[in-house]
C-alpha positions as a Markdown table, in Angstrom:
| # | Residue | x | y | z |
|---|---|---|---|---|
| 1 | Unk | 0.6 | -28.8 | -22.5 |
| 2 | Unk | 1.5 | -25.8 | -25.3 |
| 3 | Unk | -2.0 | -24.2 | -24.4 |
| 4 | Unk | -1.2 | -24.0 | -21.1 |
| 5 | Unk | 2.1 | -22.5 | -21.5 |
| 6 | Unk | 1.0 | -20.3 | -24.0 |
| 7 | Unk | -2.2 | -18.9 | -21.4 |
| 8 | Unk | 0.4 | -18.7 | -18.6 |
| 9 | Unk | 2.8 | -16.4 | -21.1 |
| 10 | Unk | -0.3 | -14.2 | -21.9 |
| 11 | Unk | -1.7 | -13.7 | -18.4 |
| 12 | Unk | 2.2 | -12.4 | -17.2 |
| 13 | Unk | 2.3 | -10.2 | -20.7 |
| 14 | Unk | -0.9 | -8.7 | -19.5 |
| 15 | Unk | -0.2 | -8.1 | -15.9 |
| 16 | Unk | 2.8 | -6.1 | -16.7 |
| 17 | Unk | 1.0 | -4.3 | -19.8 |
| 18 | Unk | -1.4 | -3.8 | -17.3 |
| 19 | Unk | 0.7 | -2.5 | -14.5 |
| 20 | Unk | 3.0 | -0.5 | -16.7 |
| 21 | Unk | -0.3 | 1.5 | -17.9 |
| 22 | Unk | -1.7 | 1.8 | -14.4 |
| 23 | Unk | 1.6 | 3.3 | -13.3 |
| 24 | Unk | 2.0 | 5.7 | -16.0 |
| 25 | Unk | -1.9 | 6.9 | -16.5 |
| 26 | Unk | -3.7 | 5.8 | -13.5 |
| 27 | Unk | -6.9 | 4.7 | -13.0 |
| 28 | Unk | -9.9 | 6.9 | -13.7 |
| 29 | Unk | -9.8 | 10.9 | -14.6 |
| 30 | Unk | -7.8 | 11.7 | -11.6 |
| 31 | Unk | -5.1 | 8.8 | -12.4 |
| 32 | Unk | -5.1 | 7.4 | -9.0 |
| 33 | Unk | -2.5 | 5.0 | -8.6 |
| 34 | Unk | -0.3 | 6.4 | -11.3 |
| 35 | Unk | 3.4 | 7.5 | -10.2 |
| 36 | Unk | 2.7 | 10.9 | -11.0 |
| 37 | Unk | 0.2 | 10.6 | -7.7 |
| 38 | Unk | 2.8 | 9.4 | -5.9 |
| 39 | Unk | 4.0 | 11.8 | -2.6 |
| 40 | Unk | 7.1 | 13.5 | -3.0 |
| 41 | Unk | 9.5 | 14.8 | -0.1 |
| 42 | Unk | 10.8 | 17.9 | 0.9 |
| 43 | Unk | 13.9 | 17.2 | -1.0 |
| 44 | Unk | 12.1 | 16.9 | -4.4 |
| 45 | Unk | 9.1 | 19.0 | -4.1 |
| 46 | Unk | 10.4 | 21.8 | -2.0 |
| 47 | Unk | 9.8 | 24.0 | 0.9 |
| 48 | Unk | 11.1 | 24.0 | 4.8 |
| 49 | Unk | 12.1 | 21.4 | 7.7 |
| 50 | Unk | 12.3 | 22.8 | 10.9 |
| 51 | Unk | 14.0 | 20.9 | 13.8 |
| 52 | Unk | 12.4 | 21.6 | 17.6 |
| 53 | Unk | 14.2 | 20.4 | 20.7 |
| 54 | Unk | 12.7 | 20.4 | 24.1 |
| 55 | Unk | 13.8 | 22.6 | 26.7 |
| 56 | Unk | 13.9 | 20.2 | 29.4 |
| 57 | Unk | 16.0 | 17.4 | 30.8 |
| 58 | Unk | 14.4 | 13.7 | 30.6 |
| 59 | Unk | 11.3 | 14.4 | 28.6 |
| 60 | Unk | 8.7 | 11.5 | 28.7 |
| 61 | Unk | 7.6 | 9.6 | 25.8 |
| 62 | Unk | 3.9 | 10.6 | 26.8 |
| 63 | Unk | 5.3 | 14.5 | 26.7 |
| 64 | Unk | 7.0 | 14.1 | 23.4 |
| 65 | Unk | 3.7 | 12.3 | 22.0 |
| 66 | Unk | 1.6 | 15.3 | 23.2 |
| 67 | Unk | 4.3 | 18.1 | 21.5 |
| 68 | Unk | 4.2 | 15.8 | 18.0 |
| 69 | Unk | 0.2 | 16.3 | 18.4 |
| 70 | Unk | 0.7 | 19.9 | 19.1 |
| 71 | Unk | 2.7 | 20.6 | 16.2 |
| 72 | Unk | 0.7 | 18.6 | 13.8 |
| 73 | Unk | -3.0 | 20.0 | 15.1 |
| 74 | Unk | -1.3 | 23.4 | 14.2 |
| 75 | Unk | -0.2 | 22.6 | 10.9 |
| 76 | Unk | -3.4 | 21.6 | 10.0 |
| 77 | Unk | -5.2 | 24.4 | 11.0 |
| 78 | Unk | -3.2 | 26.8 | 8.4 |
| 79 | Unk | -4.0 | 24.5 | 5.8 |
| 80 | Unk | -0.4 | 22.1 | 5.5 |
| 81 | Unk | -2.6 | 19.1 | 5.4 |
| 82 | Unk | 1.1 | 17.5 | 3.3 |
| 83 | Unk | 3.2 | 18.5 | 5.7 |
| 84 | Unk | 4.9 | 15.5 | 8.2 |
| 85 | Unk | 5.5 | 15.6 | 11.9 |
| 86 | Unk | 7.8 | 13.2 | 13.1 |
| 87 | Unk | 9.9 | 12.8 | 16.7 |
| 88 | Unk | 13.8 | 12.6 | 15.3 |
| 89 | Unk | 15.6 | 10.9 | 18.8 |
| 90 | Unk | 14.4 | 11.4 | 22.5 |
| 91 | Unk | 13.9 | 14.8 | 22.7 |
| 92 | Unk | 13.5 | 16.4 | 19.1 |
| 93 | Unk | 11.0 | 17.0 | 16.4 |
| 94 | Unk | 11.5 | 17.1 | 13.0 |
| 95 | Unk | 9.0 | 19.4 | 10.8 |
| 96 | Unk | 8.5 | 18.6 | 6.9 |
| 97 | Unk | 6.3 | 21.2 | 5.1 |
| 98 | Unk | 6.4 | 20.8 | 1.2 |
| 99 | Unk | 5.4 | 23.9 | -1.0 |
| 100 | Unk | 6.2 | 26.8 | 2.0 |
| 101 | Unk | 9.0 | 29.1 | 0.7 |
| 102 | Unk | 10.0 | 31.0 | 4.4 |
| 103 | Unk | 11.1 | 28.6 | 6.9 |
| 104 | Unk | 10.9 | 31.6 | 9.5 |
| 105 | Unk | 7.6 | 32.5 | 8.5 |
| 106 | Unk | 6.2 | 29.1 | 9.0 |
| 107 | Unk | 7.7 | 29.1 | 12.6 |
| 108 | Unk | 5.8 | 31.9 | 13.3 |
| 109 | Unk | 3.0 | 30.1 | 11.8 |
| 110 | Unk | 3.2 | 27.4 | 14.0 |
| 111 | Unk | 4.2 | 29.1 | 17.4 |
| 112 | Unk | 6.6 | 27.3 | 19.7 |
| 113 | Unk | 4.2 | 26.7 | 22.8 |
| 114 | Unk | 0.3 | 26.0 | 23.2 |
| 115 | Unk | -1.9 | 28.1 | 24.8 |
| 116 | Unk | -4.9 | 26.3 | 26.6 |
| 117 | Unk | -7.6 | 27.6 | 28.1 |
| 118 | Unk | -10.9 | 26.6 | 29.9 |
| 119 | Unk | -13.6 | 29.7 | 28.9 |
| 120 | Unk | -17.5 | 30.1 | 30.0 |
| 121 | Unk | -19.9 | 30.7 | 27.1 |
| 122 | Unk | -19.2 | 34.5 | 27.5 |
| 123 | Unk | -15.4 | 33.7 | 27.1 |
| 124 | Unk | -14.0 | 34.5 | 30.6 |
| 125 | Unk | -10.9 | 32.6 | 31.0 |
| 126 | Unk | -11.7 | 30.0 | 33.9 |
| 127 | Unk | -8.6 | 28.5 | 34.5 |
| 128 | Unk | -5.0 | 27.7 | 32.0 |
| 129 | Unk | -3.8 | 24.6 | 30.4 |
| 130 | Unk | -1.1 | 24.3 | 32.8 |
| 131 | Unk | -3.3 | 23.7 | 35.2 |
| 132 | Unk | -3.8 | 20.1 | 33.5 |
| 133 | Unk | -1.5 | 17.5 | 35.5 |
| 134 | Unk | -2.7 | 15.2 | 32.8 |
| 135 | Unk | -5.6 | 14.2 | 30.2 |
| 136 | Unk | -6.0 | 10.7 | 28.9 |
| 137 | Unk | -7.9 | 8.5 | 26.8 |
| 138 | Unk | -10.4 | 5.9 | 28.8 |
| 139 | Unk | -13.1 | 3.6 | 27.6 |
| 140 | Unk | -16.0 | 3.1 | 30.2 |
| 141 | Unk | -19.6 | 3.4 | 31.4 |
| 142 | Unk | -19.6 | 7.1 | 32.0 |
| 143 | Unk | -23.0 | 6.6 | 33.8 |
| 144 | Unk | -24.7 | 4.5 | 35.9 |
| 145 | Unk | -25.6 | 1.5 | 34.1 |
| 146 | Unk | -24.4 | 3.3 | 31.0 |
| 147 | Unk | -22.6 | 1.7 | 28.2 |
| 148 | Unk | -18.9 | 1.4 | 27.2 |
| 149 | Unk | -17.5 | 3.9 | 25.2 |
| 150 | Unk | -14.6 | 6.2 | 24.9 |
| 151 | Unk | -13.9 | 9.2 | 26.9 |
| 152 | Unk | -11.5 | 11.6 | 28.5 |
| 153 | Unk | -9.9 | 12.3 | 31.7 |
| 154 | Unk | -8.7 | 15.0 | 33.1 |
| 155 | Unk | -6.7 | 15.5 | 36.4 |
| 156 | Unk | -6.2 | 19.1 | 37.7 |
| 157 | Unk | -3.4 | 20.3 | 40.2 |
| 158 | Unk | -4.4 | 22.1 | 43.2 |
| 159 | Unk | -4.5 | 25.4 | 42.3 |
| 160 | Unk | -7.0 | 23.6 | 39.2 |
| 161 | Unk | -8.6 | 22.1 | 41.6 |
| 162 | Unk | -10.0 | 24.4 | 43.4 |
| 163 | Unk | -10.9 | 26.6 | 40.1 |
| 164 | Unk | -12.3 | 24.5 | 38.3 |
| 165 | Unk | -14.5 | 23.1 | 41.0 |
| 166 | Unk | -15.5 | 27.0 | 41.3 |
| 167 | Unk | -15.6 | 26.8 | 37.5 |
| 168 | Unk | -18.2 | 23.7 | 37.1 |
| 169 | Unk | -20.3 | 25.5 | 40.2 |
| 170 | Unk | -21.2 | 28.5 | 38.7 |
| 171 | Unk | -22.1 | 26.9 | 35.2 |
| 172 | Unk | -24.2 | 23.8 | 35.7 |
| 173 | Unk | -26.4 | 23.2 | 32.8 |
| 174 | Unk | -24.0 | 25.5 | 30.5 |
| 175 | Unk | -20.9 | 24.3 | 28.6 |
| 176 | Unk | -17.3 | 25.0 | 29.3 |
| 177 | Unk | -15.4 | 25.6 | 26.1 |
| 178 | Unk | -11.7 | 24.1 | 26.0 |
| 179 | Unk | -9.5 | 26.6 | 23.7 |
| 180 | Unk | -6.6 | 25.8 | 22.0 |
| 181 | Unk | -4.8 | 29.0 | 20.1 |
| 182 | Unk | -8.6 | 30.6 | 20.2 |
| 183 | Unk | -9.6 | 27.2 | 18.2 |
| 184 | Unk | -12.7 | 25.4 | 20.3 |
| 185 | Unk | -11.6 | 22.2 | 20.6 |
| 186 | Unk | -14.2 | 20.7 | 23.2 |
| 187 | Unk | -17.5 | 22.3 | 24.4 |
| 188 | Unk | -18.5 | 19.7 | 27.6 |
| 189 | Unk | -21.5 | 20.2 | 29.3 |
| 190 | Unk | -21.2 | 20.7 | 32.9 |
| 191 | Unk | -23.9 | 18.6 | 35.1 |
| 192 | Unk | -22.4 | 18.9 | 38.4 |
| 193 | Unk | -20.2 | 20.6 | 40.5 |
| 194 | Unk | -16.6 | 18.8 | 40.1 |
| 195 | Unk | -14.2 | 18.9 | 43.4 |
| 196 | Unk | -12.2 | 16.4 | 44.1 |
| 197 | Unk | -9.8 | 17.4 | 40.7 |
| 198 | Unk | -10.7 | 15.0 | 38.1 |
| 199 | Unk | -13.5 | 15.3 | 35.0 |
| 200 | Unk | -14.6 | 13.8 | 32.1 |
| 201 | Unk | -15.6 | 14.4 | 28.9 |
| 202 | Unk | -18.0 | 12.6 | 27.6 |
| 203 | Unk | -19.5 | 12.6 | 23.9 |
| 204 | Unk | -19.6 | 10.8 | 20.2 |
| 205 | Unk | -15.9 | 9.6 | 20.7 |
| 206 | Unk | -14.3 | 6.8 | 18.8 |
| 207 | Unk | -11.3 | 5.5 | 20.7 |
| 208 | Unk | -9.1 | 7.8 | 18.1 |
| 209 | Unk | -11.3 | 10.7 | 18.6 |
| 210 | Unk | -10.7 | 10.8 | 22.0 |
| 211 | Unk | -7.3 | 10.4 | 21.6 |
| 212 | Unk | -6.5 | 13.2 | 19.8 |
| 213 | Unk | -8.5 | 15.3 | 22.0 |
| 214 | Unk | -6.7 | 13.9 | 25.1 |
| 215 | Unk | -3.1 | 14.5 | 23.3 |
| 216 | Unk | -4.1 | 18.0 | 22.4 |
| 217 | Unk | -5.2 | 19.1 | 25.8 |
| 218 | Unk | -2.1 | 17.6 | 27.1 |
| 219 | Unk | 0.4 | 19.2 | 24.7 |
| 220 | Unk | -1.5 | 22.7 | 25.8 |
| 221 | Unk | 0.3 | 21.7 | 29.4 |
| 222 | Unk | 3.3 | 20.8 | 28.6 |
| 223 | Unk | 6.2 | 21.6 | 31.3 |
| 224 | Unk | 8.4 | 22.7 | 28.4 |
| 225 | Unk | 8.9 | 24.9 | 25.6 |
| 226 | Unk | 9.8 | 23.9 | 22.2 |
| 227 | Unk | 13.2 | 25.9 | 20.9 |
| 228 | Unk | 14.0 | 25.9 | 17.1 |
| 229 | Unk | 18.0 | 24.4 | 16.5 |
| 230 | Unk | 17.9 | 24.0 | 12.7 |
| 231 | Unk | 15.3 | 25.3 | 9.8 |
| 232 | Unk | 16.4 | 25.4 | 5.8 |
| 233 | Unk | 14.8 | 26.4 | 3.1 |
| 234 | Unk | 14.5 | 23.5 | 0.3 |
| 235 | Unk | 14.1 | 25.3 | -3.3 |
| 236 | Unk | 11.4 | 23.4 | -5.2 |
| 237 | Unk | 14.0 | 24.2 | -8.9 |
| 238 | Unk | 16.7 | 21.9 | -6.8 |
| 239 | Unk | 14.1 | 19.2 | -6.0 |
| 240 | Unk | 12.9 | 19.0 | -9.6 |
| 241 | Unk | 16.4 | 18.7 | -10.3 |
| 242 | Unk | 17.3 | 16.4 | -8.5 |
| 243 | Unk | 14.1 | 14.3 | -9.2 |
| 244 | Unk | 14.8 | 14.5 | -12.4 |
| 245 | Unk | 18.4 | 13.3 | -12.2 |
| 246 | Unk | 17.6 | 10.5 | -10.1 |
| 247 | Unk | 14.9 | 9.4 | -12.8 |
| 248 | Unk | 17.2 | 9.4 | -15.4 |
| 249 | Unk | 19.7 | 7.4 | -13.8 |
| 250 | Unk | 16.8 | 5.2 | -13.0 |
| 251 | Unk | 16.2 | 4.8 | -16.3 |
| 252 | Unk | 19.3 | 3.8 | -17.6 |
| 253 | Unk | 20.3 | 1.8 | -15.3 |
| 254 | Unk | 17.4 | -0.4 | -16.0 |
| 255 | Unk | 17.8 | -0.5 | -19.6 |
| 256 | Unk | 21.2 | -1.5 | -19.3 |
| 257 | Unk | 20.2 | -4.1 | -17.1 |
| 258 | Unk | 17.4 | -5.7 | -19.4 |
| 259 | Unk | 19.9 | -5.6 | -22.1 |
| 260 | Unk | 22.2 | -7.5 | -20.3 |
| 261 | Unk | 19.9 | -10.4 | -19.2 |
| 262 | Unk | 18.8 | -10.5 | -22.7 |
| 263 | Unk | 21.6 | -11.0 | -24.2 |
| 264 | Unk | 24.0 | -13.3 | -21.7 |
| 265 | Unk | 20.7 | -15.0 | -20.6 |
| 266 | Unk | 18.7 | -15.5 | -23.9 |
| 267 | Unk | 15.4 | -16.6 | -23.1 |
| 268 | Unk | 16.0 | -16.9 | -19.1 |
| 269 | Unk | 16.8 | -12.8 | -19.2 |
| 270 | Unk | 13.5 | -12.2 | -21.7 |
| 271 | Unk | 11.7 | -14.2 | -18.4 |
| 272 | Unk | 13.7 | -11.6 | -15.9 |
| 273 | Unk | 13.2 | -8.7 | -17.9 |
| 274 | Unk | 9.4 | -8.8 | -17.9 |
| 275 | Unk | 9.1 | -10.2 | -14.5 |
| 276 | Unk | 11.4 | -6.9 | -14.2 |
| 277 | Unk | 8.6 | -4.8 | -15.7 |
| 278 | Unk | 5.9 | -6.4 | -13.3 |
| 279 | Unk | 8.2 | -5.2 | -10.3 |
| 280 | Unk | 8.8 | -1.9 | -11.2 |
| 281 | Unk | 4.9 | -1.4 | -12.3 |
| 282 | Unk | 4.0 | -3.0 | -8.8 |
| 283 | Unk | 6.0 | -1.0 | -6.8 |
| 284 | Unk | 5.1 | 2.4 | -8.5 |
| 285 | Unk | 1.4 | 1.4 | -7.7 |
| 286 | Unk | 1.8 | 0.6 | -4.3 |
| 287 | Unk | 4.1 | 3.6 | -3.4 |
| 288 | Unk | 0.9 | 5.7 | -4.7 |
| 289 | Unk | -1.4 | 3.1 | -3.3 |
| 290 | Unk | 0.0 | 3.5 | 0.3 |
| 291 | Unk | 0.9 | 7.3 | 0.1 |
| 292 | Unk | 4.3 | 6.6 | 1.0 |
| 293 | Unk | 6.5 | 9.9 | 0.8 |
| 294 | Unk | 9.1 | 9.7 | -2.4 |
| 295 | Unk | 12.7 | 11.0 | -1.1 |
| 296 | Unk | 15.8 | 11.4 | -2.9 |
| 297 | Unk | 17.3 | 8.6 | -1.1 |
| 298 | Unk | 14.1 | 6.5 | -1.3 |
| 299 | Unk | 14.8 | 6.3 | -4.9 |
| 300 | Unk | 17.8 | 5.1 | -4.5 |
| 301 | Unk | 16.4 | 2.5 | -2.3 |
| 302 | Unk | 14.2 | 1.3 | -5.1 |
| 303 | Unk | 17.1 | 1.4 | -7.8 |
| 304 | Unk | 19.3 | -1.0 | -4.9 |
| 305 | Unk | 15.9 | -3.3 | -4.6 |
| 306 | Unk | 16.0 | -3.4 | -8.8 |
| 307 | Unk | 19.7 | -4.6 | -8.6 |
| 308 | Unk | 18.5 | -7.2 | -5.5 |
| 309 | Unk | 15.9 | -8.6 | -8.0 |
| 310 | Unk | 17.7 | -9.2 | -11.0 |
| 311 | Unk | 20.7 | -10.6 | -8.7 |
| 312 | Unk | 18.2 | -13.4 | -7.5 |
| 313 | Unk | 17.1 | -14.3 | -10.9 |
| 314 | Unk | 21.3 | -14.3 | -12.0 |
| 315 | Unk | 21.2 | -16.9 | -8.7 |
| 316 | Unk | 18.6 | -18.9 | -9.9 |
| 317 | Unk | 19.4 | -18.9 | -14.0 |
| 318 | Unk | 23.4 | -20.1 | -13.1 |
| 319 | Unk | 21.8 | -23.0 | -11.0 |
| 320 | Unk | 19.8 | -23.9 | -13.6 |
| 321 | Unk | 22.8 | -23.7 | -16.6 |
| 322 | Unk | 24.7 | -26.2 | -13.6 |
| 323 | Unk | 21.9 | -28.6 | -14.0 |
| 324 | Unk | 22.0 | -28.6 | -18.0 |
| 325 | Unk | 25.8 | -28.9 | -18.0 |
| 326 | Unk | 25.3 | -32.3 | -15.9 |
| 327 | Unk | 23.3 | -33.8 | -18.8 |
| 328 | Unk | 19.7 | -33.4 | -17.3 |
| 329 | Unk | 16.8 | -32.7 | -18.5 |
| 330 | Unk | 15.5 | -28.9 | -19.5 |
| 331 | Unk | 12.5 | -29.5 | -16.6 |
| 332 | Unk | 14.4 | -31.3 | -14.2 |
| 333 | Unk | 16.9 | -28.2 | -14.6 |
| 334 | Unk | 14.6 | -25.7 | -14.3 |
| 335 | Unk | 12.7 | -27.4 | -11.1 |
| 336 | Unk | 16.0 | -28.2 | -9.3 |
| 337 | Unk | 17.9 | -24.5 | -10.5 |
| 338 | Unk | 14.6 | -23.0 | -8.3 |
| 339 | Unk | 14.7 | -25.0 | -5.3 |
| 340 | Unk | 18.8 | -25.0 | -4.9 |
| 341 | Unk | 18.4 | -20.6 | -5.6 |
| 342 | Unk | 16.0 | -20.6 | -2.9 |
| 343 | Unk | 18.0 | -20.6 | 0.1 |
| 344 | Unk | 20.7 | -18.3 | -0.8 |
| 345 | Unk | 18.3 | -16.0 | -2.2 |
| 346 | Unk | 16.6 | -16.1 | 1.3 |
| 347 | Unk | 19.4 | -15.5 | 2.9 |
| 348 | Unk | 20.6 | -12.6 | 0.9 |
| 349 | Unk | 17.1 | -10.6 | 1.2 |
| 350 | Unk | 16.1 | -11.1 | 4.4 |
| 351 | Unk | 19.6 | -10.2 | 6.0 |
| 352 | Unk | 18.7 | -6.8 | 3.9 |
| 353 | Unk | 15.4 | -6.8 | 4.7 |
| 354 | Unk | 16.7 | -6.8 | 8.5 |
| 355 | Unk | 19.1 | -3.7 | 8.1 |
| 356 | Unk | 16.3 | -1.8 | 6.4 |
| 357 | Unk | 14.0 | -2.5 | 9.1 |
| 358 | Unk | 16.8 | -1.3 | 11.8 |
| 359 | Unk | 17.2 | 1.5 | 9.7 |
| 360 | Unk | 13.3 | 2.4 | 9.9 |
| 361 | Unk | 13.1 | 1.8 | 13.4 |
| 362 | Unk | 16.3 | 4.0 | 14.5 |
| 363 | Unk | 16.7 | 6.5 | 11.6 |
| 364 | Unk | 15.3 | 9.6 | 10.6 |
| 365 | Unk | 13.9 | 12.1 | 8.0 |
| 366 | Unk | 15.3 | 11.1 | 4.8 |
| 367 | Unk | 17.1 | 7.7 | 6.3 |
| 368 | Unk | 13.2 | 6.1 | 6.8 |
| 369 | Unk | 13.0 | 6.9 | 3.4 |
| 370 | Unk | 15.5 | 5.2 | 2.2 |
| 371 | Unk | 14.6 | 2.7 | 4.2 |
| 372 | Unk | 10.8 | 2.3 | 3.0 |
| 373 | Unk | 11.3 | 1.8 | 0.2 |
| 374 | Unk | 14.2 | -0.9 | 0.5 |
| 375 | Unk | 12.0 | -3.0 | 2.7 |
| 376 | Unk | 8.9 | -2.6 | 0.1 |
| 377 | Unk | 11.4 | -3.7 | -3.2 |
| 378 | Unk | 12.9 | -6.8 | -1.2 |
| 379 | Unk | 9.6 | -7.9 | -0.7 |
| 380 | Unk | 8.3 | -7.2 | -4.3 |
| 381 | Unk | 11.8 | -8.5 | -5.5 |
| 382 | Unk | 11.3 | -11.9 | -3.9 |
| 383 | Unk | 8.1 | -12.0 | -5.3 |
| 384 | Unk | 8.9 | -11.3 | -8.9 |
| 385 | Unk | 12.1 | -13.2 | -9.0 |
| 386 | Unk | 10.6 | -16.6 | -7.4 |
| 387 | Unk | 6.8 | -16.5 | -8.8 |
| 388 | Unk | 6.9 | -14.4 | -11.8 |
| 389 | Unk | 10.0 | -15.6 | -13.3 |
| 390 | Unk | 9.0 | -18.8 | -12.7 |
| 391 | Unk | 5.9 | -18.8 | -14.3 |
| 392 | Unk | 7.4 | -17.0 | -17.4 |
| 393 | Unk | 10.0 | -20.3 | -17.5 |
| 394 | Unk | 7.3 | -23.0 | -17.2 |
| 395 | Unk | 5.5 | -21.2 | -19.7 |
| 396 | Unk | 8.4 | -21.0 | -22.4 |
| 397 | Unk | 8.9 | -24.9 | -21.7 |
| 398 | Unk | 5.4 | -26.0 | -21.8 |
| 399 | Unk | 5.3 | -24.0 | -25.4 |
| 400 | Unk | 7.7 | -26.4 | -26.6 |
| 401 | Unk | 10.4 | -24.2 | -26.7 |
| 402 | Unk | 13.1 | -26.9 | -25.3 |
| 403 | Unk | 16.3 | -26.1 | -26.8 |
| 404 | Unk | 19.0 | -25.7 | -23.9 |
| 405 | Unk | 20.8 | -23.2 | -25.7 |
| 406 | Unk | 18.1 | -20.4 | -25.6 |
| 407 | Unk | 18.1 | -20.9 | -22.1 |
| 408 | Unk | 21.7 | -19.4 | -22.0 |
| 409 | Unk | 23.1 | -22.8 | -22.4 |
| 410 | Unk | 26.9 | -22.3 | -23.8 |
| 411 | Unk | 28.1 | -25.5 | -25.4 |
| 412 | Unk | 31.6 | -26.0 | -26.6 |
């Protein structure tokens, strides 16, 4: 039994040390999954953020999705691959661009309206994007007895229908280039004259690439402009100072919590401290591995979830002490303590998790950052409190440590 307990403790120590090493140094030469690889939000790394508003009432969700695709595409074309675009409310779009110092220059680079055109091989404009009524991804056979595959379906206005018929008639056997802001996004081959105002674009599409092309075409035919209603520069130095302050506050708080648990709960406190180290290491690794963007409110979410992890351990330990006071054996007290604490822990964490989900769904910007780290922290904290701490406490018992005083029991 003692060998089993020592093995349990050894494995938990290896887990804690291993996660700590990965969080600090990462894996491989590039430090994969390390805390240094965690993506930093605008408030930490500096840059600009811009809020656009649709210049139209009653904007549909499909139109907003097309506008988001438009802006994301322009950011990618300008090399701002770390930028983030998200819908903010029913008719606004928020753009975060880390590492950029001039908001007005960024707005000029992104632009406000899309310029979509259909051109022949000589570069002559055949019709423009405002003549496209709709563009959607479809899946089906594009030829008789052909295989089912993704494609893009186009629908033109009355004026576009006439011009597209003339364009296809004059370019049979040639390509018609679909151009967005001087960038060719597709060059479908014309096989026949199209007179009904409906066309399809085929190719080696995946479902995702077909939807992306459809979104770009819809963006080029948006029936509204995007107006800039707010923009702000965030200095890199301000972000660095905020990060340093947040990390320092977190380190001091964690150190005090570790010391408090050790002093008050003795051996149980040591188990909680090791579980907390596992929690922190696991959170850092997952933030890096999943590419989650860390913001200053996100750091607050992490610290809050650390407090909840410790709170869960406190509930468990107090139940164990109550069992010990009633004169029950240590093994029975530990088993009953975890069982009695489980409902309270689940109730407290699940209600907080529901609140975090609501914040994530209905919030925007840094609110989502807070909600993301809080949700992840709650899930990890329940795992460490109910699994890691339990393994450690049982490991101490199986190792032959049975003195109730070492488990926090106070005797007169």
